[in-house]
N, CA, C and O atoms as a Maestro MAE file, in Angstrom:
{
 s_m_m2io_version
 :::
 2.0.0
}

f_m_ct {
 s_m_title
 :::
 protein
 m_atom[344] {
  # First column is atom index #
  i_m_mmod_type
  r_m_x_coord
  r_m_y_coord
  r_m_z_coord
  i_m_residue_number
  s_m_chain_name
  s_m_pdb_residue_name
  s_m_pdb_atom_name
  i_m_atomic_number
  :::
  1 25 0.832 -1.185 0.000 1 A "MET " " N  " 7
  2 3 0.000 0.000 0.000 1 A "MET " " CA " 6
  3 2 0.871 1.241 0.000 1 A "MET " " C  " 6
  4 15 1.918 1.289 0.646 1 A "MET " " O  " 8
  5 25 0.427 2.223 -0.722 2 A "SER " " N  " 7
  6 3 1.127 3.504 -0.671 2 A "SER " " CA " 6
  7 2 0.130 4.573 -0.240 2 A "SER " " C  " 6
  8 15 -1.058 4.501 -0.555 2 A "SER " " O  " 8
  9 25 0.632 5.552 0.477 3 A "TYR " " N  " 7
  10 3 -0.212 6.611 1.009 3 A "TYR " " CA " 6
  11 2 0.249 7.956 0.474 3 A "TYR " " C  " 6
  12 15 1.446 8.217 0.355 3 A "TYR " " O  " 8
  13 25 -0.709 8.794 0.158 4 A "VAL " " N  " 7
  14 3 -0.409 10.125 -0.362 4 A "VAL " " CA " 6
  15 2 -0.034 11.059 0.791 4 A "VAL " " C  " 6
  16 15 0.845 11.910 0.651 4 A "VAL " " O  " 8
  17 25 -0.710 10.890 1.929 5 A "THR " " N  " 7
  18 3 -0.429 11.764 3.070 5 A "THR " " CA " 6
  19 2 -0.199 10.941 4.331 5 A "THR " " C  " 6
  20 15 -0.645 9.799 4.441 5 A "THR " " O  " 8
  21 25 0.500 11.542 5.264 6 A "VAL " " N  " 7
  22 3 0.717 10.924 6.574 6 A "VAL " " CA " 6
  23 2 -0.616 10.833 7.308 6 A "VAL " " C  " 6
  24 15 -0.867 9.873 8.036 6 A "VAL " " O  " 8
  25 25 -1.454 11.822 7.117 7 A "ARG " " N  " 7
  26 3 -2.776 11.836 7.769 7 A "ARG " " CA " 6
  27 2 -3.601 10.617 7.352 7 A "ARG " " C  " 6
  28 15 -4.208 9.963 8.200 7 A "ARG " " O  " 8
  29 25 -3.627 10.312 6.065 8 A "LYS " " N  " 7
  30 3 -4.385 9.148 5.565 8 A "LYS " " CA " 6
  31 2 -3.819 7.862 6.156 8 A "LYS " " C  " 6
  32 15 -4.570 6.974 6.560 8 A "LYS " " O  " 8
  33 25 -2.500 7.767 6.204 9 A "PHE " " N  " 7
  34 3 -1.858 6.604 6.807 9 A "PHE " " CA " 6
  35 2 -2.251 6.481 8.283 9 A "PHE " " C  " 6
  36 15 -2.584 5.395 8.758 9 A "PHE " " O  " 8
  37 25 -2.209 7.598 8.992 10 A "SER " " N  " 7
  38 3 -2.552 7.611 10.415 10 A "SER " " CA " 6
  39 2 -4.000 7.190 10.646 10 A "SER " " C  " 6
  40 15 -4.286 6.418 11.561 10 A "SER " " O  " 8
  41 25 -4.906 7.694 9.823 11 A "LEU " " N  " 7
  42 3 -6.323 7.331 9.944 11 A "LEU " " CA " 6
  43 2 -6.545 5.846 9.675 11 A "LEU " " C  " 6
  44 15 -7.300 5.185 10.389 11 A "LEU " " O  " 8
  45 25 -5.889 5.328 8.650 12 A "ASP " " N  " 7
  46 3 -6.007 3.899 8.339 12 A "ASP " " CA " 6
  47 2 -5.437 3.041 9.468 12 A "ASP " " C  " 6
  48 15 -5.999 2.000 9.808 12 A "ASP " " O  " 8
  49 25 -4.335 3.475 10.037 13 A "LEU " " N  " 7
  50 3 -3.709 2.746 11.137 13 A "LEU " " CA " 6
  51 2 -4.636 2.698 12.351 13 A "LEU " " C  " 6
  52 15 -4.808 1.650 12.973 13 A "LEU " " O  " 8
  53 25 -5.226 3.844 12.677 14 A "LYS " " N  " 7
  54 3 -6.178 3.897 13.805 14 A "LYS " " CA " 6
  55 2 -7.374 2.988 13.542 14 A "LYS " " C  " 6
  56 15 -7.834 2.289 14.444 14 A "LYS " " O  " 8
  57 25 -7.877 2.995 12.316 15 A "GLU " " N  " 7
  58 3 -9.025 2.157 11.941 15 A "GLU " " CA " 6
  59 2 -8.713 0.681 12.150 15 A "GLU " " C  " 6
  60 15 -9.520 -0.055 12.717 15 A "GLU " " O  " 8
  61 25 -7.560 0.258 11.697 16 A "ILE " " N  " 7
  62 3 -7.173 -1.152 11.787 16 A "ILE " " CA " 6
  63 2 -6.980 -1.584 13.235 16 A "ILE " " C  " 6
  64 15 -7.469 -2.641 13.633 16 A "ILE " " O  " 8
  65 25 -6.275 -0.781 14.025 17 A "PHE " " N  " 7
  66 3 -5.929 -1.190 15.375 17 A "PHE " " CA " 6
  67 2 -6.954 -0.819 16.432 17 A "PHE " " C  " 6
  68 15 -6.847 -1.284 17.567 17 A "PHE " " O  " 8
  69 25 -7.928 -0.011 16.108 18 A "SER " " N  " 7
  70 3 -8.926 0.366 17.115 18 A "SER " " CA " 6
  71 2 -10.097 -0.599 17.162 18 A "SER " " C  " 6
  72 15 -10.909 -0.522 18.085 18 A "SER " " O  " 8
  73 25 -10.212 -1.496 16.206 19 A "ARG " " N  " 7
  74 3 -11.337 -2.440 16.184 19 A "ARG " " CA " 6
  75 2 -11.395 -3.271 17.450 19 A "ARG " " C  " 6
  76 15 -12.478 -3.455 18.007 19 A "ARG " " O  " 8
  77 25 -10.274 -3.775 17.922 20 A "GLY " " N  " 7
  78 3 -10.241 -4.572 19.142 20 A "GLY " " CA " 6
  79 2 -10.488 -3.747 20.384 20 A "GLY " " C  " 6
  80 15 -10.967 -4.269 21.390 20 A "GLY " " O  " 8
  81 25 -10.169 -2.469 20.328 21 A "ASP " " N  " 7
  82 3 -10.343 -1.598 21.486 21 A "ASP " " CA " 6
  83 2 -11.807 -1.453 21.884 21 A "ASP " " C  " 6
  84 15 -12.117 -1.294 23.065 21 A "ASP " " O  " 8
  85 25 -12.697 -1.507 20.918 22 A "VAL " " N  " 7
  86 3 -14.126 -1.357 21.218 22 A "VAL " " CA " 6
  87 2 -14.565 -2.447 22.191 22 A "VAL " " C  " 6
  88 15 -15.253 -2.161 23.170 22 A "VAL " " O  " 8
  89 25 -14.177 -3.680 21.934 23 A "LYS " " N  " 7
  90 3 -14.554 -4.776 22.824 23 A "LYS " " CA " 6
  91 2 -13.912 -4.600 24.200 23 A "LYS " " C  " 6
  92 15 -14.561 -4.825 25.222 23 A "LYS " " O  " 8
  93 25 -12.664 -4.205 24.227 24 A "ILE " " N  " 7
  94 3 -11.977 -4.011 25.504 24 A "ILE " " CA " 6
  95 2 -12.663 -2.925 26.312 24 A "ILE " " C  " 6
  96 15 -12.885 -3.090 27.511 24 A "ILE " " O  " 8
  97 25 -12.999 -1.820 25.671 25 A "ILE " " N  " 7
  98 3 -13.688 -0.724 26.362 25 A "ILE " " CA " 6
  99 2 -15.038 -1.190 26.884 25 A "ILE " " C  " 6
  100 15 -15.417 -0.867 28.010 25 A "ILE " " O  " 8
  101 25 -15.771 -1.953 26.064 26 A "LYS " " N  " 7
  102 3 -17.075 -2.480 26.485 26 A "LYS " " CA " 6
  103 2 -16.931 -3.386 27.707 26 A "LYS " " C  " 6
  104 15 -17.721 -3.289 28.647 26 A "LYS " " O  " 8
  105 25 -15.927 -4.264 27.698 27 A "VAL " " N  " 7
  106 3 -15.720 -5.189 28.813 27 A "VAL " " CA " 6
  107 2 -15.375 -4.416 30.081 27 A "VAL " " C  " 6
  108 15 -15.876 -4.744 31.157 27 A "VAL " " O  " 8
  109 25 -14.533 -3.399 29.973 28 A "VAL " " N  " 7
  110 3 -14.185 -2.579 31.140 28 A "VAL " " CA " 6
  111 2 -15.429 -1.890 31.675 28 A "VAL " " C  " 6
  112 15 -15.655 -1.881 32.885 28 A "VAL " " O  " 8
  113 25 -16.241 -1.311 30.792 29 A "LYS " " N  " 7
  114 3 -17.493 -0.667 31.229 29 A "LYS " " CA " 6
  115 2 -18.422 -1.684 31.872 29 A "LYS " " C  " 6
  116 15 -19.076 -1.385 32.871 29 A "LYS " " O  " 8
  117 25 -18.483 -2.879 31.307 30 A "LEU " " N  " 7
  118 3 -19.347 -3.938 31.829 30 A "LEU " " CA " 6
  119 2 -18.951 -4.300 33.261 30 A "LEU " " C  " 6
  120 15 -19.817 -4.522 34.107 30 A "LEU " " O  " 8
  121 25 -17.668 -4.359 33.530 31 A "LYS " " N  " 7
  122 3 -17.191 -4.707 34.860 31 A "LYS " " CA " 6
  123 2 -17.462 -3.609 35.882 31 A "LYS " " C  " 6
  124 15 -17.415 -3.858 37.087 31 A "LYS " " O  " 8
  125 25 -17.742 -2.403 35.414 32 A "LYS " " N  " 7
  126 3 -18.028 -1.282 36.309 32 A "LYS " " CA " 6
  127 2 -19.522 -1.138 36.617 32 A "LYS " " C  " 6
  128 15 -19.900 -0.352 37.485 32 A "LYS " " O  " 8
  129 25 -20.368 -1.888 35.914 33 A "VAL " " N  " 7
  130 3 -21.814 -1.789 36.123 33 A "VAL " " CA " 6
  131 2 -22.151 -2.411 37.474 33 A "VAL " " C  " 6
  132 15 -21.890 -3.591 37.712 33 A "VAL " " O  " 8
  133 25 -22.728 -1.607 38.342 34 A "LYS " " N  " 7
  134 3 -23.123 -2.049 39.685 34 A "LYS " " CA " 6
  135 2 -24.560 -1.626 39.946 34 A "LYS " " C  " 6
  136 15 -25.021 -0.605 39.434 34 A "LYS " " O  " 8
  137 25 -25.255 -2.412 40.739 35 A "GLN " " N  " 7
  138 3 -26.644 -2.097 41.077 35 A "GLN " " CA " 6
  139 2 -26.717 -0.916 42.024 35 A "GLN " " C  " 6
  140 15 -27.534 -0.015 41.833 35 A "GLN " " O  " 8
  141 25 -25.881 -0.911 43.031 36 A "GLU " " N  " 7
  142 3 -25.878 0.122 44.057 36 A "GLU " " CA " 6
  143 2 -27.298 0.395 44.524 36 A "GLU " " C  " 6
  144 15 -27.962 -0.533 44.986 36 A "GLU " " O  " 8
  145 25 -27.796 1.621 44.425 37 A "GLY " " N  " 7
  146 3 -29.123 1.942 44.933 37 A "GLY " " CA " 6
  147 2 -30.240 1.752 43.925 37 A "GLY " " C  " 6
  148 15 -31.393 2.062 44.224 37 A "GLY " " O  " 8
  149 25 -29.930 1.254 42.749 38 A "LYS " " N  " 7
  150 3 -30.934 1.093 41.697 38 A "LYS " " CA " 6
  151 2 -31.770 -0.164 41.932 38 A "LYS " " C  " 6
  152 15 -31.343 -1.102 42.604 38 A "LYS " " O  " 8
  153 25 -32.967 -0.153 41.360 39 A "ILE " " N  " 7
  154 3 -33.752 -1.383 41.377 39 A "ILE " " CA " 6
  155 2 -33.166 -2.312 40.318 39 A "ILE " " C  " 6
  156 15 -32.445 -1.864 39.427 39 A "ILE " " O  " 8
  157 25 -33.470 -3.586 40.412 40 A "ILE " " N  " 7
  158 3 -32.877 -4.592 39.529 40 A "ILE " " CA " 6
  159 2 -33.208 -4.313 38.061 40 A "ILE " " C  " 6
  160 15 -32.400 -4.605 37.179 40 A "ILE " " O  " 8
  161 25 -34.384 -3.752 37.797 41 A "GLU " " N  " 7
  162 3 -34.773 -3.432 36.418 41 A "GLU " " CA " 6
  163 2 -33.845 -2.366 35.822 41 A "GLU " " C  " 6
  164 15 -33.474 -2.448 34.651 41 A "GLU " " O  " 8
  165 25 -33.473 -1.371 36.627 42 A "GLU " " N  " 7
  166 3 -32.552 -0.334 36.148 42 A "GLU " " CA " 6
  167 2 -31.169 -0.920 35.876 42 A "GLU " " C  " 6
  168 15 -30.508 -0.553 34.904 42 A "GLU " " O  " 8
  169 25 -30.743 -1.826 36.738 43 A "LEU " " N  " 7
  170 3 -29.473 -2.514 36.514 43 A "LEU " " CA " 6
  171 2 -29.531 -3.273 35.192 43 A "LEU " " C  " 6
  172 15 -28.584 -3.233 34.407 43 A "LEU " " O  " 8
  173 25 -30.639 -3.963 34.948 44 A "GLY " " N  " 7
  174 3 -30.805 -4.727 33.713 44 A "GLY " " CA " 6
  175 2 -30.751 -3.849 32.473 44 A "GLY " " C  " 6
  176 15 -30.137 -4.217 31.471 44 A "GLY " " O  " 8
  177 25 -31.394 -2.686 32.539 45 A "GLN " " N  " 7
  178 3 -31.386 -1.774 31.397 45 A "GLN " " CA " 6
  179 2 -29.976 -1.275 31.102 45 A "GLN " " C  " 6
  180 15 -29.538 -1.274 29.952 45 A "GLN " " O  " 8
  181 25 -29.271 -0.851 32.146 46 A "LYS " " N  " 7
  182 3 -27.909 -0.359 31.955 46 A "LYS " " CA " 6
  183 2 -27.004 -1.489 31.462 46 A "LYS " " C  " 6
  184 15 -26.161 -1.289 30.587 46 A "LYS " " O  " 8
  185 25 -27.188 -2.658 32.028 47 A "PHE " " N  " 7
  186 3 -26.389 -3.816 31.654 47 A "PHE " " CA " 6
  187 2 -26.560 -4.144 30.170 47 A "PHE " " C  " 6
  188 15 -25.582 -4.404 29.469 47 A "PHE " " O  " 8
  189 25 -27.805 -4.130 29.699 48 A "ARG " " N  " 7
  190 3 -28.083 -4.425 28.286 48 A "ARG " " CA " 6
  191 2 -27.406 -3.400 27.364 48 A "ARG " " C  " 6
  192 15 -26.848 -3.760 26.327 48 A "ARG " " O  " 8
  193 25 -27.461 -2.127 27.755 49 A "ARG " " N  " 7
  194 3 -26.819 -1.092 26.936 49 A "ARG " " CA " 6
  195 2 -25.314 -1.326 26.839 49 A "ARG " " C  " 6
  196 15 -24.733 -1.222 25.759 49 A "ARG " " O  " 8
  197 25 -24.692 -1.639 27.962 50 A "VAL " " N  " 7
  198 3 -23.239 -1.796 28.002 50 A "VAL " " CA " 6
  199 2 -22.794 -3.088 27.320 50 A "VAL " " C  " 6
  200 15 -21.711 -3.128 26.737 50 A "VAL " " O  " 8
  201 25 -23.601 -4.139 27.381 51 A "THR " " N  " 7
  202 3 -23.168 -5.425 26.821 51 A "THR " " CA " 6
  203 2 -23.159 -5.472 25.304 51 A "THR " " C  " 6
  204 15 -22.457 -6.297 24.718 51 A "THR " " O  " 8
  205 25 -23.920 -4.608 24.661 52 A "ARG " " N  " 7
  206 3 -23.930 -4.612 23.188 52 A "ARG " " CA " 6
  207 2 -22.518 -4.384 22.670 52 A "ARG " " C  " 6
  208 15 -21.887 -3.371 22.972 52 A "ARG " " O  " 8
  209 25 -22.039 -5.329 21.895 53 A "GLY " " N  " 7
  210 3 -20.711 -5.199 21.307 53 A "GLY " " CA " 6
  211 2 -19.572 -5.640 22.208 53 A "GLY " " C  " 6
  212 15 -18.405 -5.484 21.850 53 A "GLY " " O  " 8
  213 25 -19.895 -6.194 23.382 54 A "SER " " N  " 7
  214 3 -18.832 -6.603 24.316 54 A "SER " " CA " 6
  215 2 -18.248 -7.977 23.968 54 A "SER " " C  " 6
  216 15 -17.137 -8.307 24.383 54 A "SER " " O  " 8
  217 25 -19.000 -8.768 23.209 55 A "GLY " " N  " 7
  218 3 -18.542 -10.112 22.874 55 A "GLY " " CA " 6
  219 2 -18.930 -11.146 23.920 55 A "GLY " " C  " 6
  220 15 -18.719 -12.340 23.708 55 A "GLY " " O  " 8
  221 25 -19.494 -10.714 25.048 56 A "TYR " " N  " 7
  222 3 -19.925 -11.644 26.089 56 A "TYR " " CA " 6
  223 2 -21.213 -12.327 25.652 56 A "TYR " " C  " 6
  224 15 -22.103 -11.692 25.086 56 A "TYR " " O  " 8
  225 25 -21.306 -13.628 25.921 57 A "LYS " " N  " 7
  226 3 -22.507 -14.393 25.586 57 A "LYS " " CA " 6
  227 2 -22.759 -15.432 26.660 57 A "LYS " " C  " 6
  228 15 -21.846 -15.854 27.370 57 A "LYS " " O  " 8
  229 25 -23.994 -15.826 26.761 58 A "GLU " " N  " 7
  230 3 -24.438 -16.931 27.599 58 A "GLU " " CA " 6
  231 2 -23.912 -16.848 29.031 58 A "GLU " " C  " 6
  232 15 -24.100 -15.835 29.704 58 A "GLU " " O  " 8
  233 25 -23.253 -17.913 29.499 59 A "ARG " " N  " 7
  234 3 -22.875 -18.028 30.913 59 A "ARG " " CA " 6
  235 2 -21.992 -16.874 31.414 59 A "ARG " " C  " 6
  236 15 -22.260 -16.338 32.490 59 A "ARG " " O  " 8
  237 25 -20.945 -16.474 30.668 60 A "PRO " " N  " 7
  238 3 -20.143 -15.345 31.155 60 A "PRO " " CA " 6
  239 2 -20.973 -14.071 31.318 60 A "PRO " " C  " 6
  240 15 -20.708 -13.269 32.214 60 A "PRO " " O  " 8
  241 25 -21.962 -13.885 30.465 61 A "LEU " " N  " 7
  242 3 -22.836 -12.722 30.562 61 A "LEU " " CA " 6
  243 2 -23.671 -12.789 31.833 61 A "LEU " " C  " 6
  244 15 -23.833 -11.785 32.527 61 A "LEU " " O  " 8
  245 25 -24.195 -13.956 32.134 62 A "VAL " " N  " 7
  246 3 -24.981 -14.145 33.359 62 A "VAL " " CA " 6
  247 2 -24.108 -13.891 34.584 62 A "VAL " " C  " 6
  248 15 -24.542 -13.235 35.530 62 A "VAL " " O  " 8
  249 25 -22.892 -14.401 34.571 63 A "GLU " " N  " 7
  250 3 -21.984 -14.211 35.710 63 A "GLU " " CA " 6
  251 2 -21.651 -12.735 35.917 63 A "GLU " " C  " 6
  252 15 -21.583 -12.271 37.055 63 A "GLU " " O  " 8
  253 25 -21.448 -12.004 34.843 64 A "GLU " " N  " 7
  254 3 -21.173 -10.565 34.951 64 A "GLU " " CA " 6
  255 2 -22.384 -9.828 35.516 64 A "GLU " " C  " 6
  256 15 -22.235 -8.910 36.323 64 A "GLU " " O  " 8
  257 25 -23.576 -10.228 35.094 65 A "PHE " " N  " 7
  258 3 -24.786 -9.589 35.627 65 A "PHE " " CA " 6
  259 2 -24.907 -9.835 37.119 65 A "PHE " " C  " 6
  260 15 -25.177 -8.911 37.886 65 A "PHE " " O  " 8
  261 25 -24.707 -11.075 37.530 66 A "LYS " " N  " 7
  262 3 -24.801 -11.403 38.961 66 A "LYS " " CA " 6
  263 2 -23.740 -10.665 39.764 66 A "LYS " " C  " 6
  264 15 -23.998 -10.238 40.889 66 A "LYS " " O  " 8
  265 25 -22.548 -10.511 39.195 67 A "ARG " " N  " 7
  266 3 -21.469 -9.815 39.883 67 A "ARG " " CA " 6
  267 2 -21.844 -8.357 40.163 67 A "ARG " " C  " 6
  268 15 -21.443 -7.797 41.183 67 A "ARG " " O  " 8
  269 25 -22.609 -7.747 39.262 68 A "GLY " " N  " 7
  270 3 -23.006 -6.357 39.427 68 A "GLY " " CA " 6
  271 2 -24.182 -6.142 40.362 68 A "GLY " " C  " 6
  272 15 -24.496 -5.009 40.728 68 A "GLY " " O  " 8
  273 25 -24.829 -7.230 40.748 69 A "MET " " N  " 7
  274 3 -26.014 -7.133 41.611 69 A "MET " " CA " 6
  275 2 -25.645 -6.804 43.049 69 A "MET " " C  " 6
  276 15 -24.524 -7.035 43.500 69 A "MET " " O  " 8
  277 25 -26.620 -6.263 43.741 70 A "ASN " " N  " 7
  278 3 -26.513 -6.037 45.177 70 A "ASN " " CA " 6
  279 2 -26.218 -7.379 45.846 70 A "ASN " " C  " 6
  280 15 -26.800 -8.396 45.469 70 A "ASN " " O  " 8
  281 25 -25.320 -7.391 46.833 71 A "GLY " " N  " 7
  282 3 -24.897 -8.631 47.484 71 A "GLY " " CA " 6
  283 2 -26.027 -9.441 48.091 71 A "GLY " " C  " 6
  284 15 -26.020 -10.670 48.010 71 A "GLY " " O  " 8
  285 25 -26.991 -8.775 48.695 72 A "VAL " " N  " 7
  286 3 -28.115 -9.478 49.326 72 A "VAL " " CA " 6
  287 2 -28.959 -10.184 48.264 72 A "VAL " " C  " 6
  288 15 -29.334 -11.345 48.427 72 A "VAL " " O  " 8
  289 25 -29.249 -9.479 47.186 73 A "ILE " " N  " 7
  290 3 -30.055 -10.076 46.113 73 A "ILE " " CA " 6
  291 2 -29.287 -11.222 45.459 73 A "ILE " " C  " 6
  292 15 -29.861 -12.272 45.167 73 A "ILE " " O  " 8
  293 25 -28.004 -11.021 45.233 74 A "ARG " " N  " 7
  294 3 -27.178 -12.081 44.630 74 A "ARG " " CA " 6
  295 2 -27.194 -13.328 45.504 74 A "ARG " " C  " 6
  296 15 -27.307 -14.440 44.988 74 A "ARG " " O  " 8
  297 25 -27.083 -13.159 46.822 75 A "GLN " " N  " 7
  298 3 -27.094 -14.301 47.734 75 A "GLN " " CA " 6
  299 2 -28.438 -15.032 47.679 75 A "GLN " " C  " 6
  300 15 -28.481 -16.262 47.684 75 A "GLN " " O  " 8
  301 25 -29.518 -14.279 47.628 76 A "LYS " " N  " 7
  302 3 -30.853 -14.896 47.513 76 A "LYS " " CA " 6
  303 2 -30.965 -15.698 46.218 76 A "LYS " " C  " 6
  304 15 -31.541 -16.786 46.206 76 A "LYS " " O  " 8
  305 25 -30.418 -15.163 45.137 77 A "LEU " " N  " 7
  306 3 -30.444 -15.857 43.857 77 A "LEU " " CA " 6
  307 2 -29.639 -17.153 43.927 77 A "LEU " " C  " 6
  308 15 -30.074 -18.185 43.414 77 A "LEU " " O  " 8
  309 25 -28.494 -17.104 44.545 78 A "ILE " " N  " 7
  310 3 -27.667 -18.305 44.710 78 A "ILE " " CA " 6
  311 2 -28.416 -19.356 45.515 78 A "ILE " " C  " 6
  312 15 -28.380 -20.541 45.184 78 A "ILE " " O  " 8
  313 25 -29.090 -18.926 46.563 79 A "GLU " " N  " 7
  314 3 -29.851 -19.862 47.385 79 A "GLU " " CA " 6
  315 2 -30.986 -20.505 46.582 79 A "GLU " " C  " 6
  316 15 -31.308 -21.675 46.792 79 A "GLU " " O  " 8
  317 25 -31.588 -19.750 45.668 80 A "LEU " " N  " 7
  318 3 -32.645 -20.309 44.841 80 A "LEU " " CA " 6
  319 2 -32.103 -21.293 43.822 80 A "LEU " " C  " 6
  320 15 -32.740 -22.303 43.524 80 A "LEU " " O  " 8
  321 25 -30.906 -20.995 43.281 81 A "GLU " " N  " 7
  322 3 -30.306 -21.889 42.284 81 A "GLU " " CA " 6
  323 2 -29.890 -23.210 42.880 81 A "GLU " " C  " 6
  324 15 -29.998 -24.246 42.222 81 A "GLU " " O  " 8
  325 25 -29.414 -23.199 44.119 82 A "TYR " " N  " 7
  326 3 -28.915 -24.397 44.780 82 A "TYR " " CA " 6
  327 2 -29.603 -24.579 46.126 82 A "TYR " " C  " 6
  328 15 -28.978 -24.417 47.174 82 A "TYR " " O  " 8
  329 25 -30.882 -24.914 46.099 83 A "PRO " " N  " 7
  330 3 -31.610 -25.056 47.367 83 A "PRO " " CA " 6
  331 2 -31.043 -26.196 48.220 83 A "PRO " " C  " 6
  332 15 -30.641 -27.243 47.712 83 A "PRO " " O  " 8
  333 25 -31.025 -25.953 49.528 84 A "ILE " " N  " 7
  334 3 -30.563 -26.984 50.457 84 A "ILE " " CA " 6
  335 2 -31.702 -27.949 50.677 84 A "ILE " " C  " 6
  336 15 -32.820 -27.536 50.986 84 A "ILE " " O  " 8
  337 25 -31.428 -29.248 50.520 85 A "LYS " " N  " 7
  338 3 -32.464 -30.265 50.732 85 A "LYS " " CA " 6
  339 2 -32.252 -30.877 52.096 85 A "LYS " " C  " 6
  340 15 -31.139 -31.272 52.444 85 A "LYS " " O  " 8
  341 25 -33.321 -30.955 52.871 86 A "TYR " " N  " 7
  342 3 -33.248 -31.549 54.206 86 A "TYR " " CA " 6
  343 2 -33.864 -32.917 54.207 86 A "TYR " " C  " 6
  344 15 -33.897 -33.578 55.245 86 A "TYR " " O  " 8
  :::
 }
 m_bond[343] {
  # First column is bond index #
  i_m_from
  i_m_to
  i_m_order
  :::
  1 1 2 1
  2 2 3 1
  3 3 4 2
  4 3 5 1
  5 5 6 1
  6 6 7 1
  7 7 8 2
  8 7 9 1
  9 9 10 1
  10 10 11 1
  11 11 12 2
  12 11 13 1
  13 13 14 1
  14 14 15 1
  15 15 16 2
  16 15 17 1
  17 17 18 1
  18 18 19 1
  19 19 20 2
  20 19 21 1
  21 21 22 1
  22 22 23 1
  23 23 24 2
  24 23 25 1
  25 25 26 1
  26 26 27 1
  27 27 28 2
  28 27 29 1
  29 29 30 1
  30 30 31 1
  31 31 32 2
  32 31 33 1
  33 33 34 1
  34 34 35 1
  35 35 36 2
  36 35 37 1
  37 37 38 1
  38 38 39 1
  39 39 40 2
  40 39 41 1
  41 41 42 1
  42 42 43 1
  43 43 44 2
  44 43 45 1
  45 45 46 1
  46 46 47 1
  47 47 48 2
  48 47 49 1
  49 49 50 1
  50 50 51 1
  51 51 52 2
  52 51 53 1
  53 53 54 1
  54 54 55 1
  55 55 56 2
  56 55 57 1
  57 57 58 1
  58 58 59 1
  59 59 60 2
  60 59 61 1
  61 61 62 1
  62 62 63 1
  63 63 64 2
  64 63 65 1
  65 65 66 1
  66 66 67 1
  67 67 68 2
  68 67 69 1
  69 69 70 1
  70 70 71 1
  71 71 72 2
  72 71 73 1
  73 73 74 1
  74 74 75 1
  75 75 76 2
  76 75 77 1
  77 77 78 1
  78 78 79 1
  79 79 80 2
  80 79 81 1
  81 81 82 1
  82 82 83 1
  83 83 84 2
  84 83 85 1
  85 85 86 1
  86 86 87 1
  87 87 88 2
  88 87 89 1
  89 89 90 1
  90 90 91 1
  91 91 92 2
  92 91 93 1
  93 93 94 1
  94 94 95 1
  95 95 96 2
  96 95 97 1
  97 97 98 1
  98 98 99 1
  99 99 100 2
  100 99 101 1
  101 101 102 1
  102 102 103 1
  103 103 104 2
  104 103 105 1
  105 105 106 1
  106 106 107 1
  107 107 108 2
  108 107 109 1
  109 109 110 1
  110 110 111 1
  111 111 112 2
  112 111 113 1
  113 113 114 1
  114 114 115 1
  115 115 116 2
  116 115 117 1
  117 117 118 1
  118 118 119 1
  119 119 120 2
  120 119 121 1
  121 121 122 1
  122 122 123 1
  123 123 124 2
  124 123 125 1
  125 125 126 1
  126 126 127 1
  127 127 128 2
  128 127 129 1
  129 129 130 1
  130 130 131 1
  131 131 132 2
  132 131 133 1
  133 133 134 1
  134 134 135 1
  135 135 136 2
  136 135 137 1
  137 137 138 1
  138 138 139 1
  139 139 140 2
  140 139 141 1
  141 141 142 1
  142 142 143 1
  143 143 144 2
  144 143 145 1
  145 145 146 1
  146 146 147 1
  147 147 148 2
  148 147 149 1
  149 149 150 1
  150 150 151 1
  151 151 152 2
  152 151 153 1
  153 153 154 1
  154 154 155 1
  155 155 156 2
  156 155 157 1
  157 157 158 1
  158 158 159 1
  159 159 160 2
  160 159 161 1
  161 161 162 1
  162 162 163 1
  163 163 164 2
  164 163 165 1
  165 165 166 1
  166 166 167 1
  167 167 168 2
  168 167 169 1
  169 169 170 1
  170 170 171 1
  171 171 172 2
  172 171 173 1
  173 173 174 1
  174 174 175 1
  175 175 176 2
  176 175 177 1
  177 177 178 1
  178 178 179 1
  179 179 180 2
  180 179 181 1
  181 181 182 1
  182 182 183 1
  183 183 184 2
  184 183 185 1
  185 185 186 1
  186 186 187 1
  187 187 188 2
  188 187 189 1
  189 189 190 1
  190 190 191 1
  191 191 192 2
  192 191 193 1
  193 193 194 1
  194 194 195 1
  195 195 196 2
  196 195 197 1
  197 197 198 1
  198 198 199 1
  199 199 200 2
  200 199 201 1
  201 201 202 1
  202 202 203 1
  203 203 204 2
  204 203 205 1
  205 205 206 1
  206 206 207 1
  207 207 208 2
  208 207 209 1
  209 209 210 1
  210 210 211 1
  211 211 212 2
  212 211 213 1
  213 213 214 1
  214 214 215 1
  215 215 216 2
  216 215 217 1
  217 217 218 1
  218 218 219 1
  219 219 220 2
  220 219 221 1
  221 221 222 1
  222 222 223 1
  223 223 224 2
  224 223 225 1
  225 225 226 1
  226 226 227 1
  227 227 228 2
  228 227 229 1
  229 229 230 1
  230 230 231 1
  231 231 232 2
  232 231 233 1
  233 233 234 1
  234 234 235 1
  235 235 236 2
  236 235 237 1
  237 237 238 1
  238 238 239 1
  239 239 240 2
  240 239 241 1
  241 241 242 1
  242 242 243 1
  243 243 244 2
  244 243 245 1
  245 245 246 1
  246 246 247 1
  247 247 248 2
  248 247 249 1
  249 249 250 1
  250 250 251 1
  251 251 252 2
  252 251 253 1
  253 253 254 1
  254 254 255 1
  255 255 256 2
  256 255 257 1
  257 257 258 1
  258 258 259 1
  259 259 260 2
  260 259 261 1
  261 261 262 1
  262 262 263 1
  263 263 264 2
  264 263 265 1
  265 265 266 1
  266 266 267 1
  267 267 268 2
  268 267 269 1
  269 269 270 1
  270 270 271 1
  271 271 272 2
  272 271 273 1
  273 273 274 1
  274 274 275 1
  275 275 276 2
  276 275 277 1
  277 277 278 1
  278 278 279 1
  279 279 280 2
  280 279 281 1
  281 281 282 1
  282 282 283 1
  283 283 284 2
  284 283 285 1
  285 285 286 1
  286 286 287 1
  287 287 288 2
  288 287 289 1
  289 289 290 1
  290 290 291 1
  291 291 292 2
  292 291 293 1
  293 293 294 1
  294 294 295 1
  295 295 296 2
  296 295 297 1
  297 297 298 1
  298 298 299 1
  299 299 300 2
  300 299 301 1
  301 301 302 1
  302 302 303 1
  303 303 304 2
  304 303 305 1
  305 305 306 1
  306 306 307 1
  307 307 308 2
  308 307 309 1
  309 309 310 1
  310 310 311 1
  311 311 312 2
  312 311 313 1
  313 313 314 1
  314 314 315 1
  315 315 316 2
  316 315 317 1
  317 317 318 1
  318 318 319 1
  319 319 320 2
  320 319 321 1
  321 321 322 1
  322 322 323 1
  323 323 324 2
  324 323 325 1
  325 325 326 1
  326 326 327 1
  327 327 328 2
  328 327 329 1
  329 329 330 1
  330 330 331 1
  331 331 332 2
  332 331 333 1
  333 333 334 1
  334 334 335 1
  335 335 336 2
  336 335 337 1
  337 337 338 1
  338 338 339 1
  339 339 340 2
  340 339 341 1
  341 341 342 1
  342 342 343 1
  343 343 344 2
  :::
 }
}
């Protein structure tokens, strides 16, 4: 390839190497999503927005969602998934 200007070369270089950055940025944002004082529905809405384009699917996505949940709610969910049998 030959380039007429340094600017065109620079733009092409950024285009090629920034493609992977989008996923990395999405994953970092995803790890920062926390429920805090929000209701679970608000967490879900924010989570859905951030996950688009992150590359996360299925089980890892579920684990990330649970990680962002309030600790009390997460514990209740765990108890429901693995009920103790007496």
